[in-house]
C-alpha positions in Angstrom: -10.1 8.3 -58.6 -9.9 5.7 -55.9 -7.4 6.7 -53.2 -6.8 4.8 -50.0 -4.8 6.0 -47.0 -4.0 3.3 -44.4 -2.9 4.1 -40.9 -1.8 1.3 -38.6 -2.7 2.7 -35.2 -0.6 0.1 -33.5 2.6 0.8 -35.4 2.0 4.3 -36.7 2.8 3.5 -40.3 1.1 5.1 -43.4 0.6 3.9 -47.0 -1.1 5.4 -50.0 -2.5 3.4 -52.9 -5.1 3.8 -55.7 -5.7 5.1 -59.2 -5.1 8.8 -59.4 -4.6 9.5 -63.1 -5.0 13.2 -63.7 -4.8 14.0 -60.1 -1.0 14.0 -59.7 -1.0 17.4 -58.0 -3.6 16.4 -55.4 -2.0 13.1 -54.8 1.4 14.7 -54.1 -0.2 17.3 -51.9 -2.0 14.6 -49.9 1.2 12.6 -49.7 2.8 15.6 -48.1 0.0 16.0 -45.6 0.2 12.3 -44.7 4.0 12.6 -44.4 3.6 15.6 -42.1 1.2 13.7 -39.8 3.6 10.8 -39.7 6.5 13.0 -38.8 4.9 15.3 -36.2 2.3 12.9 -34.8 2.8 9.4 -33.4 5.6 10.5 -31.2 6.6 11.2 -27.6 8.9 14.1 -26.9 10.3 16.0 -23.9 13.3 17.9 -22.5 16.1 17.2 -20.1 17.3 20.3 -18.2 19.1 21.5 -15.1 17.3 24.6 -13.7 15.7 25.2 -17.1 18.9 24.9 -19.1 18.8 22.0 -21.6 21.4 19.2 -21.1 22.8 17.9 -24.3 24.0 14.3 -25.0 21.9 12.7 -22.2 20.6 9.2 -23.0 16.8 8.6 -22.8 15.2 5.2 -23.3 11.7 4.1 -24.3 10.5 0.9 -22.7 14.0 -0.3 -22.0 14.4 -1.0 -25.8 14.8 2.2 -27.8 17.4 4.8 -26.9 18.0 8.3 -28.1 20.2 11.2 -27.1 19.1 14.8 -26.3 20.1 17.5 -28.7 22.0 20.7 -27.9 18.9 22.2 -26.3 18.1 19.1 -24.2 15.2 17.9 -26.4 14.5 14.3 -27.3 11.8 12.6 -29.4 10.7 9.0 -30.1 8.8 8.5 -33.3 6.6 5.6 -34.5 5.2 5.1 -31.0 2.3 2.7 -30.6 -0.9 3.1 -28.6 -0.6 1.9 -25.1 1.4 2.4 -21.8 5.1 3.4 -22.1 7.9 4.3 -19.8 10.5 6.9 -20.6 13.7 6.5 -18.5 16.6 8.9 -18.1 20.2 7.6 -17.9 21.9 9.8 -15.2 24.3 12.3 -16.8 27.9 12.4 -15.5 28.1 13.3 -11.9 24.6 11.8 -11.1 23.3 8.4 -10.1 19.8 7.1 -9.3 16.8 6.8 -11.5 14.3 9.0 -13.3 11.3 7.8 -15.4 7.9 8.9 -16.6 5.0 6.5 -17.2 2.7 7.5 -20.1 -0.6 6.3 -21.4 -0.4 7.2 -25.1 -3.7 7.0 -27.0 -3.6 9.5 -29.9 -1.3 8.4 -32.8 -2.1 11.6 -34.7 -0.6 13.9 -32.1 2.7 14.5 -30.4 2.6 13.6 -26.8 5.0 16.2 -25.5 6.1 17.8 -22.2 7.6 14.6 -20.8 10.4 16.6 -19.2 13.1 15.8 -16.7 13.9 19.1 -15.0 16.6 18.7 -12.3 16.1 21.6 -9.9 19.0 22.9 -7.7 16.6 24.0 -5.0 15.6 20.4 -4.5 19.1 19.2 -3.6 19.3 17.8 -0.1 22.3 16.5 1.7 21.5 13.2 3.5 23.8 11.2 5.8 24.4 8.9 2.8 24.9 11.6 0.1 23.1 14.3 -1.8 19.8 13.8 -3.7 17.8 15.9 -6.2 14.0 15.8 -6.7 11.4 17.8 -8.6 8.3 19.9 -8.2 4.8 18.5 -8.9 1.1 19.0 -8.1 0.0 22.1 -6.1 3.5 23.2 -5.8 4.7 20.3 -3.6 8.2 18.9 -4.0 8.9 15.2 -4.3 11.8 12.8 -4.1 11.0 9.4 -5.3 12.9 6.1 -5.0 15.2 7.2 -2.2 17.1 4.2 -0.8 16.9 4.0 3.0 18.7 0.6 3.5 21.1 -1.8 1.9 19.3 -4.0 -0.7 18.3 -7.1 1.3 19.6 -9.5 -1.4 22.1 -12.4 -1.6 23.7 -12.8 1.9 21.3 -10.2 3.4 18.2 -12.2 2.5 16.6 -13.1 5.8 18.8 -10.8 7.7 18.1 -7.7 9.7 17.9 -4.4 7.7 21.3 -2.8 7.2 22.1 0.9 6.9 22.4 2.3 3.3 25.9 2.6 2.0 27.0 6.2 1.1 27.2 7.5 -2.5 29.3 10.2 -4.0 27.3 11.3 -7.0 24.1 13.5 -6.8 21.3 10.9 -6.6 18.4 11.6 -9.0 15.3 10.7 -7.1 12.7 11.1 -9.8 11.5 7.5 -10.2 9.7 5.2 -7.8 11.9 2.4 -6.4 11.0 -1.2 -7.2 8.1 -2.7 -5.3 9.0 -5.6 -3.1 8.7 -9.0 -4.6 5.1 -10.3 -4.6 2.6 -12.4 -6.4 0.0 -10.7 -8.6 -2.4 -13.2 -10.0 -0.2 -15.9 -11.4 2.8 -13.5 -12.0 5.7 -12.6 -9.8 6.7 -8.9 -9.9 8.8 -6.5 -7.9 12.3 -7.2 -6.6 14.1 -8.2 -3.4 16.0 -4.9 -3.9 13.1 -2.8 -2.8 13.8 -0.7 0.3 13.0 2.7 -1.1 10.8 5.6 0.0 9.2 8.7 -1.4 9.2 12.1 0.3 6.8 15.0 -0.3 7.2 18.5 1.1 5.4 21.9 0.8 7.0 24.5 -1.4 8.9 26.2 1.4 10.3 29.7 0.7 13.2 28.5 2.8 13.7 25.1 4.5 12.4 25.3 8.1 15.0 24.8 10.8 14.9 24.5 14.6 11.6 25.0 16.1 10.0 25.9 12.7 10.4 22.4 11.4 7.1 20.8 10.5 5.4 17.5 11.4 6.3 14.3 9.4 3.6 11.7 8.4 5.1 8.3 7.5 2.7 6.0 5.6 2.9 2.2 5.9 1.0 0.6 3.1 -1.4 -2.4 3.4 -1.7 -5.6 1.4 -1.9 -8.5 4.0 1.9 -8.2 4.3 2.2 -10.0 1.0 1.5 -7.3 -1.6 1.4 -3.5 -2.1 4.0 -0.7 -2.3 4.4 2.8 -1.0 4.5 4.3 -4.5 0.8 3.6 -4.9 0.0 6.5 -2.6 0.2 10.2 -3.2 1.3 12.6 -0.5 1.2 15.8 -2.4 -2.1 17.1 -1.2 -1.3 16.7 2.5 2.0 18.4 2.0 0.8 21.3 -0.1 -2.5 22.0 1.8 -1.4 21.5 5.4 2.3 22.2 5.4 3.4 18.7 6.6 6.0 16.3 5.2 4.8 13.0 3.9 6.9 9.8 3.6 5.7 6.6 2.0 7.9 3.5 2.5 8.4 0.0 1.2 9.1 -3.0 3.3 9.9 -6.7 2.5 6.8 -8.8 1.9 5.7 -12.4 2.2 8.5 -15.0 2.7 11.1 -12.2 2.5 9.5 -10.1 5.1 8.4 -12.7 7.6 10.0 -16.1 7.5 10.9 -18.2 10.4 12.7 -21.5 10.2 15.2 -23.2 12.6 17.7 -23.6 9.8 18.0 -19.9 9.5 18.7 -19.3 13.1 22.4 -19.7 14.0 24.5 -18.7 17.0 26.6 -16.5 14.8 23.7 -14.3 13.9 22.6 -11.2 15.7 19.4 -11.6 17.6 17.5 -9.5 15.0 18.8 -11.8 12.2 17.1 -14.7 14.0 13.9 -13.0 14.6 12.0 -13.7 11.3 10.5 -10.2 11.5 12.4 -8.7 8.6 9.6 -6.6 7.3 9.1 -5.1 10.7 12.8 -4.3 10.9 12.5 -2.6 7.5 9.8 -0.3 8.8 11.8 0.5 11.9 14.9 1.2 9.7 12.8 3.6 7.5 11.8 5.4 10.7 15.4 5.6 11.8 16.2 7.0 8.4 13.5 9.7 8.9 14.9 10.5 12.3 18.4 11.3 11.0 17.6 12.8 7.6 14.2 14.5 7.7 15.6 17.7 9.1 17.2 18.3 5.7 13.7 18.6 4.2 12.4 20.8 7.0 10.8 18.0 9.0 10.8 17.7 12.8 12.5 14.4 13.7 10.8 14.6 17.1 7.3 15.0 15.7 6.8 11.9 13.5 3.3 10.4 13.0 3.0 6.9 11.5 -0.2 6.1 9.7 -1.2 3.0 7.9 -4.1 0.9 6.8 -4.9 -2.9 6.9 -1.6 -4.7 7.1 0.1 -1.4 7.5 -2.1 -0.7 10.6 -1.4 -4.3 11.9 2.3 -3.5 11.6 1.8 -0.2 13.4 0.1 -1.9 16.3 3.2 -4.2 16.5 5.5 -1.2 16.5 3.6 0.2 19.5 4.9 -2.9 21.4 8.3 -3.4 19.9 11.3 -2.4 22.0 13.2 -1.8 18.8 10.8 0.9 17.7 11.1 3.0 20.8 11.5 6.7 20.1 11.1 6.3 16.3 7.6 8.0 16.2 5.5 10.2 18.4 1.9 9.3 17.3 0.1 6.7 15.3 -3.1 6.5 13.1 -4.2 2.9 12.8 -6.7 2.4 10.0 -8.5 -1.0 9.9 -5.9 -2.8 11.9 -6.0 -6.0 14.0 -3.8 -7.7 16.6 -2.7 -10.6 14.3 0.5 -12.1 15.4 2.0 -15.6 15.0 3.8 -17.9 17.4 7.0 -19.6 16.3 5.0 -22.8 16.1 2.3 -21.3 13.8 5.0 -19.8 11.6 7.2 -22.9 11.3 5.4 -26.2 12.0 3.5 -28.5 9.7 -0.2 -28.1 9.9 -0.9 -31.2 12.0 1.7 -29.9 14.5 0.1 -26.5 15.0 1.5 -24.6 12.0 -0.5 -22.4 9.8 -1.3 -23.7 6.3 1.3 -21.4 4.9 4.0 -22.0 7.5 7.6 -22.3 6.4 7.6 -26.1 6.7 4.5 -26.4 4.4 6.0 -23.9 2.0 9.2 -25.8 1.8 7.2 -28.9 0.9 5.8 -27.0 -2.0 9.4 -26.1 -3.1 10.6 -29.6 -2.9 7.7 -31.0 -4.9 8.1 -28.2 -7.5 11.8 -29.2 -7.8 10.8 -32.9 -8.2 12.8 -33.8 -5.1 9.6 -35.2 -3.6 6.6 -36.7 -5.1 4.0 -35.5 -2.6 3.6 -33.7 0.7 4.4 -36.9 2.7 7.7 -37.5 0.9 8.5 -33.8 1.1 8.0 -33.9 4.9 10.2 -36.9 5.2 12.9 -35.2 3.1 12.8 -32.1 5.2 13.2 -34.0 8.4 16.3 -35.7 7.0 18.1 -32.5 6.0 20.6 -30.9 8.2 20.2 -27.2 9.1 23.1 -26.3 6.9 21.7 -28.2 3.9 18.3 -26.6 4.5 19.7 -23.1 4.7 21.7 -23.6 1.6 18.6 -25.0 -0.2 16.5 -22.0 0.8 19.2 -19.5 -0.2 19.5 -21.2 -3.6 15.9 -20.5 -4.5 15.1 -17.6 -6.8 12.8 -14.8 -6.0 10.1 -16.3 -8.2 10.4 -19.8 -6.8 10.0 -18.6 -3.2 7.0 -16.4 -4.0 5.2 -19.1 -6.1 5.6 -21.7 -3.4 2.8 -19.7 -1.6 0.5 -19.5 -4.7 -1.7 -22.3 -3.4 -2.2 -20.8 0.1 -4.7 -18.2 1.2 -2.7 -15.1 1.5 -4.6 -14.0 4.5 -3.2 -17.0 6.4 0.4 -16.0 5.8 2.3 -16.0 9.2 3.6 -12.6 9.8 4.5 -10.6 12.9 6.2 -13.4 14.7 6.4 -13.5 18.5 10.2 -13.9 18.5 10.9 -12.3 21.9 13.4 -9.8 20.4 11.6 -7.6 17.8 8.2 -8.5 19.2 7.4 -9.7 22.7 6.4 -13.4 23.0 3.1 -12.4 24.6 -0.5 -12.2 23.5 -0.6 -8.7 22.0 -3.8 -7.6 23.7 -2.3 -8.3 27.1 0.5 -5.8 26.3 -2.0 -3.1 25.9 -4.0 -4.2 28.9 -0.9 -4.0 31.1 0.5 -0.8 29.6 3.6 -2.5 28.2 3.5 -0.5 25.0 4.7 2.9 23.7 2.0 5.2 25.1 1.7 7.8 22.3 -1.4 9.5 21.0 -3.4 7.2 18.7 -6.2 7.4 16.1 -7.8 4.0 15.6 -10.8 3.0 13.5 -12.5 0.9 10.9 -14.9 1.3 8.0 -18.6 0.4 8.3 -18.3 -2.4 5.8 -14.8 -3.7 6.2 -15.6 -7.2 5.1 -17.5 -6.7 1.9 -14.5 -6.9 -0.5 -13.5 -10.2 1.2 -16.9 -11.8 1.1 -17.4 -10.6 -2.4 -14.5 -12.9 -3.4 -15.8 -15.8 -1.2 -17.7 -18.5 -3.2 -19.9 -19.1 -0.1 -21.6 -15.8 -0.8 -21.0 -15.1 -4.5 -20.6 -16.7 -7.9 -17.3 -15.5 -9.4 -17.5 -13.5 -12.7 -17.6 -15.3 -16.0 -17.5 -13.8 -19.5 -18.2 -10.1 -19.6 -19.3 -9.9 -15.9 -17.6 -7.1 -14.1 -18.1 -8.4 -10.6 -19.1 -11.6 -8.8 -22.9 -12.3 -8.5 -24.2 -12.2 -5.0 -26.1 -15.5 -4.3 -28.4 -14.2 -1.5 -28.4 -10.5 -0.7 -29.8 -11.0 2.8 -27.1 -13.5 3.7 -24.4 -11.2 2.1 -25.6 -8.2 4.1 -25.8 -10.2 7.4 -22.4 -11.8 7.0 -20.9 -8.4 6.3 -22.6 -6.9 9.4 -21.2 -9.5 11.7 -17.8 -9.8 10.2 -17.3 -6.0 10.1 -18.7 -5.6 13.6 -16.3 -8.2 14.9 -13.5 -6.3 13.2 -14.5 -3.2 15.0 -14.9 -5.0 18.4 -11.5 -6.6 18.2 -9.5 -4.1 16.1 -10.7 -0.9 17.8 -12.9 -1.2 20.9 -10.9 -3.8 22.8 -7.7 -2.1 22.1 -9.0 1.4 22.9 -10.5 0.2 26.1 -7.2 -1.4 27.1 -5.2 1.7 26.2 -7.6 4.0 28.0 -6.5 2.4 31.3 -3.1 4.0 30.8 -3.6 7.1 28.6 -6.3 9.6 27.5 -5.1 10.5 24.0 -7.0 7.8 22.0 -9.3 8.8 19.2 -11.6 6.3 17.6 -13.6 6.6 14.3 -15.8 4.7 11.9 -15.8 5.6 8.2 -19.4 5.3 6.9 -19.3 6.8 3.3 -21.3 4.4 1.2 -22.6 6.6 -1.6 -21.1 4.9 -4.6 -23.2 5.1 -7.8 -25.2 2.5 -9.8 -22.9 1.2 -12.6 -24.2 -1.0 -15.4 -27.2 -1.8 -13.2 -25.0 -2.8 -10.3 -25.7 -0.9 -7.1 -22.1 -0.4 -5.9 -23.3 1.2 -2.7 -24.8 -2.2 -1.7 -22.1 -4.4 -3.1 -19.2 -2.4 -1.4 -20.8 0.1 1.0 -18.1 1.8 3.1 -15.6 -0.9 2.3 -12.1 -1.8 3.4 -9.6 0.8 2.1 -12.3 3.3 1.0 -11.1 5.9 3.6 -7.6 6.1 2.3 -8.1 8.8 -0.5 -9.9 11.0 2.0 -7.1 10.7 4.5 -4.6 11.7 1.8 -6.8 14.6 0.7 -7.4 13.2 -2.8 -10.9 11.8 -2.2 -12.2 14.7 -4.3 -10.9 12.9 -7.3 -7.9 15.1 -8.0 -5.5 12.2 -8.0 -7.3 9.5 -9.8 -11.0 9.1 -10.7 -12.6 5.9 -9.4 -15.6 3.9 -10.6 -17.0 4.7 -7.1 -16.9 8.4 -7.8 -19.6 10.3 -9.7 -20.8 13.9 -10.1 -23.7 13.0 -7.8 -21.5 12.0 -4.9 -19.0 14.8 -5.5 -20.4 17.3 -2.9 -20.3 14.6 -0.2 -16.8 13.5 -1.2 -15.5 17.1 -1.1 -17.0 17.5 2.3 -15.4 14.3 3.7 -12.2 14.9 1.9 -11.6 18.3 3.6 -12.7 17.1 7.0 -10.9 13.8 7.2 -7.6 15.1 5.9 -7.8 18.1 8.2 -8.3 15.9 11.2 -5.3 13.7 10.3 -3.2 16.8 9.7 -4.1 18.4 13.0 -3.3 15.1 14.7 0.1 15.2 13.1 0.7 18.7 14.4 -0.6 18.4 17.9 -1.4 14.8 18.8 -5.1 15.6 19.0 -7.4 15.9 15.9 -9.6 18.5 17.8 -11.5 20.7 15.4 -9.2 19.9 12.5 -6.2 21.8 11.3 -6.3 25.4 12.5 -9.7 24.6 14.3 -11.5 25.0 11.0 -14.2 22.3 11.5 -17.3 22.5 13.6 -17.2 19.0 15.2 -14.6 18.4 17.9 -13.2 14.9 17.8 -13.3 13.9 21.4 -11.1 11.2 23.0 -12.3 7.6 23.7 -14.0 7.1 27.0 -14.6 3.8 28.8 -17.6 4.8 30.8 -21.2 3.8 29.9 -23.0 6.0 27.3 -20.0 8.3 27.0 -19.3 9.7 23.5 -16.2 7.9 22.3 -16.5 7.3 18.5 -16.4 9.8 15.6 -18.7 8.7 12.8 -17.4 10.0 9.5 -20.2 10.5 7.0 -21.7 13.1 4.6 -24.5 15.6 5.6 -26.9 13.7 3.4 -26.4 10.5 5.5 -26.1 11.6 9.2 -23.1 13.9 9.0 -20.0 13.8 11.1 -20.9 13.1 14.7 -19.8 11.7 18.0 -21.4 8.5 19.2 -21.3 6.3 22.4 -21.4 3.2 20.2 -19.1 0.4 21.4 -19.0 -3.4 20.7 -17.6 -6.4 22.5 -17.1 -9.8 21.1 -19.3 -11.4 23.8 -22.2 -9.1 23.1 -21.8 -9.8 19.4 -21.7 -13.5 20.0 -25.0 -13.3 21.9 -26.6 -11.1 19.3 -25.7 -13.6 16.6 -27.0 -16.6 18.5 -30.4 -14.8 18.9 -30.6 -13.4 15.4 -33.6 -14.6 13.4 -32.9 -12.8 10.2 -31.0 -15.6 8.5 -33.0 -17.6 5.9 -31.5 -20.9 7.2 -29.8 -22.1 10.3 -26.9 -23.2 8.1 -26.3 -19.6 7.0 -26.2 -18.5 10.6 -23.8 -21.3 11.5 -21.5 -20.5 8.6 -21.0 -17.0 10.0 -20.9 -18.1 13.6 -18.2 -20.8 13.3 -16.0 -18.5 11.2 -16.1 -15.9 14.0 -16.3 -18.0 17.2 -15.2 -21.5 16.1 -16.7 -24.8 17.3 -17.8 -23.9 20.8 -20.7 -25.4 22.7 -23.3 -23.3 20.9 -22.0 -24.6 17.5 -21.9 -28.2 18.8 -25.5 -28.0 19.8 -26.9 -26.0 16.9 -24.6 -26.4 13.9 -24.2 -30.2 13.6 -25.2 -30.1 9.9 -21.9 -28.3 9.0 
């Protein structure tokens, strides 16, 4: 007998063929087995309930294409499901609005993937100013509300306008799905939406919601991504909430040309001053903090004890909030992770390049739009056309552009040159930002501020000056010269610390004592496919984030940088760093960590010579957590680089020097070959 059973793993279909003369019984038996597998395997199933009681007749959709309805017990099933990533979405039952969805990575077509449940819990109902919401319980007993709208969608007439309060709703809002990310470019694709002003909230499993003086601190996370990418939903606040008894909020804000866009045609005398500012992403962050102030008490949070924390562009935005008159009294402390004072003047944000504008200024971007629309043949013609258009015509043209058209107009620009945080004189002062800290013209709240040891490695890894980009099966770019790569990182990362931490801390110390500086040094990534990740990345930009959130032990998502060998060190740093951040949230000082559980006291920054001022965060195997007097200035770094003999060629030194310090007299005398 020849019998063949075929299973198409992509489509979950089965067929039986072959000669089976004399084997009728066995063939029928086997057919039943195959039919059983086809029926019970290759499917996704779950339940929809309210407080454990199944809800019948509720629509559930798979991948926005296939819809089913729950049975009398609230159960649903999708059969014939292919291998891959899927999304199951719940249509709100009568009396509810909002969104709920579950993302699934389905890999075993011979099994039922079950337990994809939507359980609406009465004890998660919270009454906000705008209406009631309902969430769910997740890891370590924490509660979460996802995709909570905190402002009006900034679409249509509200594009390039100040953030507006959310309109009230009457139904019970199901907050079980992340809100859309804000519109952004990913590779060559545009994803996200202009309707994106949502936030997520995690709380501990309170036996009763705290009130009055028992309310707990609130930690509001502002994500990074150069102000052109990212979303709050990428971050997981459950561990901080469950382990330390705080409330965590992660927010979205408008990005790229929707978040920061300044052009004379959009400024009118009929607009409010904030509408003319161009700092719409900044205003989104402030509106989210205002939402926290008026609503967080319903979750047990203290509106008078709000810590903002953020990394990279998030940290840059927090530095701006410290100086914004619009952000006054919206937060009481800030943790600034890998930030810089990176603001744009109106000219830099608006003008053509030869008139002082950045490469991705609004005028240059509009030229890209006009060329794409075939209204101009080249940049010269596009410029002439712009200058001929009235403000009304230009405003109408910009508002006529789709989300994708506006985003892709910036595809040819370096995203790190995007002009954000505009010195408009309303949302942000029209002053050099460092001067504001030097004079004390900022919100003098307790601050954590720091960098990683190798901030720059991810950026130079993508830079063709230092690496050859991957081809074929290569996982990573190939480093051309390891000595040059390491020296460039040393100077770029040191300059980041000097300007993004030390200068700011020294200025703030003139006016307050509650400043706590750190450097994150964990660089114990494994060797992977003969690639030494500890050298390639080191303690890279963003690497501290999982440890701050308390998921650096790998409980949230394993990383290629994590291994069994580095697990003990990760556990150690995970517990210490998250504990310091939590204690800072409670008391405005990281001290010995939460409940004084750690053995090293994080001491405040000092300006005096040889005074301990910097907390080094590392594992016991590599120097341990320790205080240090280490401080950098850009002038000292400049002199060090001028005298450095470790570069293989003078051209290499000059490449680094001119990127940091420009074409000064030293460069004119020593770098004529560039």
